[in-house]
C-alpha positions, -999 to 999 in steps of 0.1 A, spaced: -1 1 -1 13 34 -7 3 65 10 -7 97 -5 4 132 4 -13 133 36 -3 100 48 -36 81 40 -37 47 21 -37 55 -18 -58 36 -44 -33 34 -73 -53 34 -108 -62 0 -119 -36 0 -148 -8 14 -126 2 -16 -105 7 -41 -136 28 -15 -152 49 -8 -123 54 -45 -115 67 -53 -150 90 -24 -150 103 -34 -116 111 -69 -133 139 -51 -150 153 -30 -121 182 -45 -97 185 -36 -62 218 -10 -62 207 2 -96 208 42 -102 181 53 -118 172 81 -140 135 84 -148 121 105 -176 82 112 -166 81 110 -131 45 115 -128 29 116 -95 57 94 -80 42 61 -79 68 42 -96 94 60 -74 78 49 -44 79 12 -53 115 15 -68 129 31 -36 109 6 -14 110 -25 -31 137 -24 -54 161 -8 -27 175 12 -58 209 31 -48 196 64 -61 167 79 -78 165 110 -100 142 123 -126 124 148 -145 89 158 -152 74 182 -174 48 195 -151 60 213 -116 29 204 -98 36 166 -106 73 169 -94 59 186 -62 35 158 -61 62 131 -64 81 145 -37 56 148 -13 43 111 -20 79 99 -14 82 119 18 47 105 32 58 69 26 89 76 47 115 63 19 132 96 10 163 86 30 176 72 0 192 101 -26 161 111 -43 159 142 -66 132 152 -92 131 185 -109 109 200 -138 125 191 -172 117 186 -207 127 154 -226 137 172 -256 162 191 -237 175 162 -218 214 159 -222 241 133 -212 256 155 -189 224 161 -170 221 120 -165 258 115 -159 256 142 -130 229 116 -113 255 87 -117 228 66 -134 232 34 -148 196 29 -160 175 55 -176 135 49 -174 107 62 -197 77 45 -195 43 56 -208 57 88 -220 65 86 -256 29 83 -268 24 119 -255 52 139 -271 46 153 -307 80 135 -323 85 102 -307 114 94 -327 131 126 -319 126 117 -283 139 84 -285 170 98 -302 174 123 -274 172 95 -247 200 73 -268 222 104 -268 216 110 -229 227 74 -222 258 72 -202 284 48 -216 273 12 -201 240 22 -188 209 8 -200 176 22 -212 142 9 -206 111 22 -219 74 13 -227 51 25 -249 13 11 -255 10 -13 -287 -16 -5 -315 -50 -16 -307 -47 -10 -268 -50 26 -261 -54 49 -289 -84 67 -276 -68 77 -244 -65 115 -240 -31 129 -245 -18 102 -269 -3 118 -298 16 85 -311 4 52 -322 30 22 -320 34 -11 -335 65 -34 -335 75 -22 -374 75 13 -361 94 8 -328 121 -12 -347 125 16 -370 126 40 -342 152 18 -324 173 18 -354 172 53 -359 182 60 -322 211 38 -325 196 13 -299 194 -25 -301 
């Protein structure tokens, strides 16, 4: 159970727990995570609490979400691990910015479908990836969530393969 910013048990939306659990399958204890699209802090809380990451840093486009993530992490009493989130734009992410956090894993889950140029966004992520670090990203596949508010892009396997190749990722 996660607590909300007021310290009360928080009901997470139905699709969040399974998405978070799948993401957590790839995160190892001791990882230093840089998260692009922090949202309200649900994934941050789960990684800090259940995966014992060494550090968590990230960016979020909306200031109000940054504040919410900080409050939720503090309400859950898991802000002892190095934790730093700030307002930031994916398209302006730099290798230096990520390197400053010591991240060995960049996470960008359920973000690329919300940006106007998903190919450029993935290329920006690839360019910001420190040497030896991994990138974990996820998007909904065609036929799943096209009508969800805020989605600018639809993805299928062919498009994702082309995006990976264009960003120099494998």
